[in-house]
N, C-alpha and C positions, 0 to 999 in steps of 0.2 A: 096047388102045392097045397097041401096041410103041414104047421112045423113038426117038424120030426125032434126039435130041440126042447125037449121037458122043463116045465117053470114049476118051481113049487111055488103053490097062492101060496104058502108066506114069506119068499124070499124078497128080498127088494127090489121091486121095479126097477129096470135095466132103464127107464124114463129118467131115471135120476133124479126123480121129487121127493125121495123120503119114505116115501108109502109103498106098506107091499103090495105085491103086486096084484092080490085078488082083491083090493079096496082101491085100483091105481087105474092100470091099461089093461087089465083081466078081462071088466066085464065088456070094452070098449070092444072090444081084440073076439068078443064069443057074438056080440051085435053087432054088426058095422052099424056105421047111422049113428049111435049111440053120442057121439062125443057132443058137450053142450056148449066148445068153445073151440075156434080155431088154434090152439096151442093144444088143448089137451087131447086134438087129433092131431097136431103133430107130434106130440108124448107119445100116442098109443102106434103109429106110424112108424118111429123110432124104433119102438118095441119090438112090432113086425120085422124089420130089418133085420131087429138081432135074432129075432124066433124063428127066420127066412117064410113067413107066412105070406105068400105072397095072392092069398087067396083076400084077402085083408087090404092089403094093398091094393090090389085093383078093384077092390069094391069100391076104395075110399078112394081112390083114384076120377077126378073129375073125367064125362064122358069125350067129352073135345079133345085133349091131350091126354087122354090112358093109351100106352101102350098095349099093344097083344100081350104083352109075356114078360118076368123080367127074371133074368140070368144072375144070380148069388155069387160070388166066388166063397164056395165055402176056405180058403187060405184067410177070408180076410175074419177078423177079431174086431167085434165094435167095441172099446174102451169107455164112453162115454157119453152125454149130451150136457151141452149148457145152452141154457137157451137167453139169449142176447134181450128181447123185447120181443114184445107181441101184441097187435090187437083187434078189436073185436073181440072183448070181453061180456060183450050183450047181450038180452038173450035175442035182442030186435036185430043186431047188427048182419047184415048179409054178406059188408069182404072184410076180411082178412089178410095180418100178416104177421109171421112170428122170422127174427131171425136166429137163426143158431147156430152152435161149433157141434160139429159130432165128431168124436175122433172114433178113430182104429189104427190097429195093429195090420201091417198087413206085410211078410215076405224080414218079420224082425223088424219091421222100420214104422215109426210113428207115422200117421197123417190125420190133415183132418180135414172136414169140409167146411165150409162158413156158407154159408145161403140163407138168404131173407126168401123166404116159403110163401106164394100167394093161397088164397082159398076164399072158398065161394058157398054162401049157405042157401042149398036149393032144394025145396021141399020139406023145409027144417032139417035138413040136414049139411053138414060141413062137408066137404071134398074139398083135395090139395090139388090145387091148379097148375101150376108150374114154380119153377122157383133162377131166381138169380142168384148164382153164385160169384162170390167175391173176390176178384184175381188177388188180394192182400196173404202172401205170405202169413202163418201162424207159426210160432216158433213149436215143433211136436218134441226134437229131439231133446232128452236131456244135455247137457253138458258136466253134469257133475253127477256123484251116483248120490250123495246129497239134497241134491233137490228137491223139488216137489213131483210124481211123476204126471203128468201129460195127461194120463189115464182120466185123472181126475178123481180120482180114493180118496186126497189127502195124505197119502203114504207119501213119507221119501222111497225114490226113483229102487233106490238098493234093497228097499222092503216089500217091493209090489213088482214090477214088471221088467227089474233090474235084475232081478236073479235067475 
């Protein structure tokens, strides 16, 4: 399934890098296997989830753990990605991990996925292998309208998702 969610090449990349899409994850999405590090692959895969790009996700998933298909929930709205830590930043690395929090909104409720993903590099291409989901509860619900929005925008909740 190719993404049906258009994205301006000059828009900010959904991965939260602060770089425009065409200079960040855009090139990786058009050329699977080109992400130079485990973290860049993680960011591009998050962007692929935002865009519902099943083809890219499957192509960058290791064959030993790849599902037959990916089902997207159209009600889910991805709100932001926060990278907590990553390993494998060198061109010589063959294994890497990325710990992240991906925030989303589903049925009007803020949720978060906290995972440590494992990546492997084979034939000079990084692939997602698997992930360990952390059970710790992440506070995703604002307690007041004047707190920072849990989507990660940096705005106050009342001026962002609390409208």
